[in-house]
TORPA-4810 file (N, C-alpha, C, O; in nm, 3 decimals):
<nodes>
NODE_1_-2.434_-0.557_1.647_-2.404_-0.432_1.625_-2.377_-0.348_1.478_-2.298_-0.407_1.405_M
NODE_2_-2.413_-0.261_1.442_-2.360_-0.236_1.314_-2.255_-0.120_1.365_-2.266_-0.034_1.452_K
NODE_3_-2.172_-0.147_1.293_-2.038_-0.014_1.289_-2.045_0.086_1.209_-2.088_0.034_1.106_I
NODE_4_-2.030_0.214_1.184_-2.026_0.316_1.070_-1.877_0.353_1.077_-1.814_0.355_1.183_Y
NODE_5_-1.833_0.377_0.979_-1.702_0.430_0.928_-1.716_0.583_0.878_-1.803_0.603_0.793_Y
NODE_6_-1.638_0.695_0.923_-1.590_0.808_0.836_-1.462_0.759_0.808_-1.403_0.684_0.886_V
NODE_7_-1.408_0.801_0.687_-1.299_0.764_0.623_-1.241_0.910_0.503_-1.302_0.989_0.431_Y
NODE_8_-1.119_0.892_0.531_-1.042_0.991_0.394_-0.964_0.891_0.309_-0.887_0.801_0.343_I
NODE_9_-1.013_0.937_0.165_-0.923_0.865_0.081_-0.825_0.987_0.020_-0.840_1.109_0.012_L
NODE_10_-0.723_0.899_-0.016_-0.616_1.003_-0.104_-0.619_0.991_-0.210_-0.563_0.884_-0.235_K
NODE_11_-0.666_1.052_-0.330_-0.684_1.042_-0.457_-0.559_1.028_-0.526_-0.451_1.055_-0.474_C
NODE_12_-0.572_0.990_-0.633_-0.458_0.978_-0.785_-0.388_1.162_-0.800_-0.282_1.202_-0.848_S
NODE_13_-0.493_1.230_-0.741_-0.435_1.386_-0.775_-0.373_1.439_-0.671_-0.318_1.549_-0.668_D
NODE_14_-0.381_1.359_-0.580_-0.334_1.416_-0.424_-0.479_1.498_-0.323_-0.468_1.554_-0.214_S
NODE_15_-0.573_1.485_-0.385_-0.683_1.548_-0.307_-0.720_1.445_-0.215_-0.666_1.336_-0.199_S
NODE_16_-0.828_1.497_-0.152_-0.864_1.399_-0.049_-1.027_1.424_-0.043_-1.088_1.531_-0.037_Y
NODE_17_-1.075_1.294_-0.047_-1.213_1.282_-0.031_-1.266_1.210_0.138_-1.219_1.119_0.206_Y
NODE_18_-1.364_1.285_0.155_-1.422_1.185_0.281_-1.562_1.174_0.251_-1.642_1.248_0.194_V
NODE_19_-1.569_1.014_0.330_-1.689_0.984_0.329_-1.729_0.901_0.450_-1.658_0.896_0.550_G
NODE_20_-1.888_0.813_0.436_-1.896_0.760_0.568_-1.987_0.613_0.489_-2.055_0.618_0.386_M
NODE_21_-1.967_0.518_0.555_-2.015_0.383_0.509_-2.039_0.312_0.618_-2.001_0.354_0.727_T
NODE_22_-2.111_0.184_0.604_-2.100_0.113_0.716_-2.025_-0.018_0.705_-1.997_-0.096_0.797_S
NODE_23_-1.989_-0.030_0.539_-1.878_-0.165_0.500_-1.775_-0.056_0.408_-1.794_0.009_0.305_N
NODE_24_-1.650_-0.073_0.504_-1.560_0.052_0.449_-1.495_-0.065_0.333_-1.477_-0.019_0.220_L
NODE_25_-1.465_-0.186_0.353_-1.377_-0.273_0.240_-1.441_-0.279_0.144_-1.380_-0.285_0.038_D
NODE_26_-1.602_-0.279_0.144_-1.649_-0.278_0.035_-1.683_-0.147_-0.072_-1.705_-0.149_-0.193_K
NODE_27_-1.676_-0.025_0.030_-1.683_0.089_-0.007_-1.544_0.142_-0.118_-1.550_0.213_-0.218_R
NODE_28_-1.448_0.090_-0.066_-1.290_0.164_-0.076_-1.320_0.056_-0.228_-1.284_0.090_-0.341_I
NODE_29_-1.376_-0.048_-0.204_-1.335_-0.116_-0.375_-1.408_-0.052_-0.431_-1.349_0.022_-0.510_I
NODE_30_-1.574_-0.035_-0.433_-1.646_0.054_-0.527_-1.579_0.186_-0.587_-1.573_0.223_-0.704_E
NODE_31_-1.527_0.251_-0.459_-1.420_0.387_-0.508_-1.329_0.341_-0.630_-1.323_0.401_-0.738_H
NODE_32_-1.274_0.250_-0.603_-1.177_0.222_-0.693_-1.206_0.144_-0.841_-1.132_0.148_-0.940_N
NODE_33_-1.326_0.075_-0.830_-1.401_0.022_-0.942_-1.472_0.131_-1.029_-1.495_0.118_-1.149_L
NODE_34_-1.508_0.254_-0.943_-1.592_0.381_-1.044_-1.712_0.296_-1.066_-1.746_0.238_-1.169_G
NODE_35_-1.779_0.300_-0.930_-1.923_0.233_-0.946_-2.009_0.349_-0.971_-2.102_0.342_-1.052_K
NODE_36_-1.978_0.481_-0.890_-2.064_0.585_-0.953_-1.998_0.681_-1.040_-1.906_0.742_-0.986_F
NODE_37_-2.023_0.711_-1.175_-1.958_0.798_-1.286_-1.995_0.963_-1.225_-1.921_1.059_-1.245_Q
NODE_38_-2.094_0.968_-1.166_-2.055_1.121_-1.131_-1.993_1.155_-0.979_-2.005_1.270_-0.937_N
NODE_39_-1.935_1.066_-0.906_-1.868_1.070_-0.766_-1.699_1.156_-0.783_-1.609_1.148_-0.866_A
NODE_40_-1.711_1.202_-0.712_-1.557_1.326_-0.673_-1.503_1.181_-0.728_-1.480_1.177_-0.849_Y
NODE_41_-1.483_1.071_-0.659_-1.337_1.031_-0.706_-1.311_0.924_-0.818_-1.216_0.850_-0.843_T
NODE_42_-1.463_0.950_-0.889_-1.438_0.872_-1.034_-1.315_0.883_-1.110_-1.240_0.786_-1.121_F
NODE_43_-1.288_1.013_-1.171_-1.144_1.041_-1.238_-1.037_1.059_-1.158_-0.929_1.098_-1.204_T
NODE_44_-1.054_1.035_-1.040_-0.933_1.037_-0.921_-0.894_0.918_-0.890_-0.823_0.895_-0.792_R
NODE_45_-0.949_0.799_-0.997_-0.859_0.673_-0.934_-0.744_0.653_-0.971_-0.703_0.722_-1.065_R
NODE_46_-0.650_0.547_-0.907_-0.700_0.496_-0.781_-0.704_0.568_-0.671_-0.642_0.674_-0.670_P
NODE_47_-0.782_0.523_-0.551_-0.765_0.615_-0.458_-0.731_0.534_-0.325_-0.789_0.425_-0.316_V
NODE_48_-0.637_0.575_-0.211_-0.616_0.488_-0.114_-0.655_0.515_0.007_-0.652_0.634_0.037_E
NODE_49_-0.694_0.431_0.096_-0.741_0.467_0.223_-0.645_0.537_0.319_-0.541_0.475_0.342_L
NODE_50_-0.660_0.648_0.375_-0.534_0.681_0.443_-0.608_0.699_0.606_-0.532_0.682_0.701_V
NODE_51_-0.744_0.732_0.632_-0.768_0.737_0.753_-0.910_0.680_0.765_-0.991_0.672_0.673_W
NODE_52_-0.930_0.641_0.896_-1.086_0.615_0.939_-1.112_0.593_1.069_-1.019_0.563_1.145_Y
NODE_53_-1.242_0.606_1.116_-1.250_0.612_1.242_-1.413_0.555_1.226_-1.492_0.573_1.133_Q
NODE_54_-1.432_0.478_1.357_-1.565_0.397_1.357_-1.664_0.414_1.448_-1.632_0.378_1.562_D
NODE_55_-1.749_0.447_1.439_-1.884_0.478_1.528_-1.966_0.383_1.535_-1.966_0.302_1.442_F
NODE_56_-2.048_0.369_1.634_-2.145_0.275_1.709_-2.262_0.373_1.650_-2.357_0.316_1.596_L
NODE_57_-2.264_0.479_1.655_-2.412_0.520_1.624_-2.421_0.642_1.497_-2.347_0.740_1.497_E
NODE_58_-2.507_0.619_1.408_-2.508_0.655_1.259_-2.501_0.802_1.267_-2.427_0.870_1.196_P
NODE_59_-2.589_0.853_1.367_-2.565_1.000_1.382_-2.468_1.054_1.420_-2.447_1.159_1.360_N
NODE_60_-2.387_1.025_1.504_-2.253_1.075_1.501_-2.153_1.058_1.378_-2.078_1.151_1.348_Q
NODE_61_-2.153_0.936_1.306_-2.088_0.955_1.208_-2.119_1.003_1.121_-2.023_1.026_1.047_A
NODE_62_-2.248_1.047_1.068_-2.281_1.136_0.999_-2.253_1.323_1.007_-2.234_1.411_0.923_I
NODE_63_-2.266_1.318_1.172_-2.208_1.466_1.201_-2.067_1.488_1.188_-2.024_1.597_1.151_S
NODE_64_-1.975_1.368_1.224_-1.851_1.389_1.194_-1.784_1.410_1.069_-1.686_1.478_1.042_F
NODE_65_-1.862_1.332_0.994_-1.840_1.319_0.830_-1.859_1.465_0.754_-1.788_1.516_0.668_E
NODE_66_-1.977_1.513_0.815_-2.016_1.642_0.760_-1.903_1.767_0.797_-1.854_1.843_0.714_K
NODE_67_-1.878_1.767_0.935_-1.763_1.871_0.988_-1.612_1.854_0.922_-1.543_1.952_0.897_K
NODE_68_-1.571_1.723_0.899_-1.436_1.732_0.830_-1.439_1.749_0.702_-1.340_1.801_0.650_I
NODE_69_-1.546_1.711_0.624_-1.589_1.763_0.495_-1.526_1.886_0.475_-1.446_1.907_0.384_K
NODE_70_-1.573_1.997_0.585_-1.554_2.119_0.547_-1.395_2.156_0.579_-1.337_2.250_0.524_K
NODE_71_-1.335_2.068_0.678_-1.178_2.100_0.686_-1.117_2.165_0.588_-1.159_2.175_0.473_W
NODE_72_-0.992_2.221_0.642_-0.886_2.228_0.529_-0.821_2.123_0.525_-0.840_2.027_0.600_S
NODE_73_-0.706_2.134_0.405_-0.629_2.018_0.386_-0.547_1.986_0.487_-0.528_1.869_0.521_R
NODE_74_-0.485_2.096_0.547_-0.369_2.093_0.681_-0.442_2.014_0.818_-0.381_1.953_0.906_A
NODE_75_-0.601_2.036_0.808_-0.661_1.967_0.919_-0.710_1.814_0.912_-0.739_1.734_1.000_K
NODE_76_-0.709_1.804_0.761_-0.751_1.686_0.758_-0.598_1.590_0.773_-0.589_1.485_0.836_K
NODE_77_-0.500_1.648_0.708_-0.349_1.566_0.718_-0.328_1.519_0.849_-0.297_1.403_0.874_E
NODE_78_-0.352_1.640_0.962_-0.320_1.646_1.071_-0.358_1.514_1.159_-0.276_1.443_1.216_A
NODE_79_-0.508_1.494_1.159_-0.586_1.336_1.162_-0.523_1.219_1.078_-0.525_1.102_1.118_I
NODE_80_-0.475_1.253_0.975_-0.438_1.124_0.927_-0.316_1.092_0.995_-0.298_0.972_1.016_I
NODE_81_-0.233_1.169_1.034_-0.082_1.172_1.087_-0.113_1.184_1.235_-0.027_1.223_1.314_Q
NODE_82_-0.253_1.148_1.280_-0.260_1.139_1.449_-0.203_1.225_1.516_-0.137_1.199_1.617_D
NODE_83_-0.221_1.352_1.462_-0.136_1.476_1.509_-0.280_1.585_1.544_-0.277_1.704_1.513_N
NODE_84_-0.393_1.525_1.609_-0.496_1.594_1.688_-0.465_1.701_1.772_-0.554_1.784_1.792_W
NODE_85_-0.363_1.714_1.820_-0.319_1.821_1.902_-0.322_1.944_1.844_-0.356_2.047_1.902_E
NODE_86_-0.278_1.935_1.704_-0.235_2.071_1.650_-0.371_2.115_1.585_-0.366_2.218_1.518_V
NODE_87_-0.488_2.051_1.597_-0.630_2.109_1.541_-0.655_2.263_1.613_-0.681_2.363_1.547_L
NODE_88_-0.646_2.260_1.715_-0.692_2.420_1.759_-0.590_2.513_1.701_-0.626_2.618_1.648_P
NODE_89_-0.480_2.485_1.708_-0.396_2.592_1.618_-0.451_2.621_1.486_-0.487_2.735_1.456_K
NODE_90_-0.459_2.517_1.404_-0.514_2.505_1.271_-0.633_2.542_1.269_-0.671_2.551_1.152_L
NODE_91_-0.709_2.568_1.339_-0.852_2.622_1.342_-0.845_2.797_1.386_-0.949_2.845_1.432_S
NODE_92_-0.773_2.850_1.376_-0.727_2.973_1.466_-0.776_3.075_1.321_-0.740_3.049_1.206_E
NODE_93_-0.831_3.147_1.345_-0.842_3.259_1.222_-0.728_3.349_1.219_-0.673_3.393_1.319_C
NODE_94_-0.694_3.375_1.093_-0.549_3.435_1.066_-0.565_3.571_0.988_-0.475_3.642_0.943_K
NODE_95_-0.685_3.587_0.985_-0.724_3.736_0.913_-0.690_3.836_0.974_-0.709_3.840_1.096_N
NODE_96_-0.625_3.958_0.899_-0.574_4.064_0.966_-0.675_4.152_1.055_-0.646_4.220_1.153_E
NODE_97_-0.802_4.133_0.995_-0.912_4.204_1.051_-0.967_4.129_1.180_-1.046_4.184_1.257_T
NODE_98_-0.920_3.995_1.199_-0.984_3.944_1.325_-0.927_3.985_1.446_-0.807_4.010_1.456_H
NODE_99_-1.023_3.993_1.557_-1.000_4.070_1.671_-0.897_4.011_1.741_-0.861_4.079_1.837_H
NODE_100_-0.844_3.917_1.725_-0.702_3.863_1.787_-0.578_3.923_1.722_-0.474_3.950_1.781_R
NODE_101_-0.605_3.944_1.586_-0.468_3.966_1.537_-0.473_4.141_1.491_-0.368_4.190_1.452_N
NODE_102_-0.565_4.205_1.495_-0.612_4.340_1.497_-0.514_4.424_1.610_-0.522_4.402_1.731_K
NODE_103_-0.439_4.503_1.562_-0.374_4.554_1.678_-0.463_4.684_1.739_-0.543_4.754_1.678_A
NODE_104_-0.418_4.693_1.896_-0.487_4.770_1.951_-0.504_4.946_1.945_-0.395_4.990_1.983_F
NODE_105_-0.564_5.020_1.924_-0.552_5.140_1.926_-0.449_5.209_2.043_-0.409_5.156_2.146_D
NODE_106_-0.433_5.282_2.016_-0.373_5.364_2.161_-0.395_5.479_2.188_-0.309_5.559_2.226_S
NODE_107_-0.566_5.513_2.167_-0.604_5.611_2.224_-0.636_5.586_2.374_-0.676_5.679_2.445_H
</nodes>
């Protein structure tokens, strides 16, 4: 049975990189060796694996990778710290114009 991994790397500039692979050890080595010159991590080496989750279904892994790639730094750090319960709070819109944050008219 093949296992797929979604992972987060912390780069030398303290940014995060999210990826997916079926061979986690090999992929981390490739990142650190700079196998792909056009890769985000190439100029940010060395990288450190700070989080991963395994999946049995490749489509689930792909979907989750795409989702967390779009997440804020705070949300990525929450899962790195295994603090999943704060994700709903970190997902709330904080714009003044958002309906939950807008003062009600007193008409």
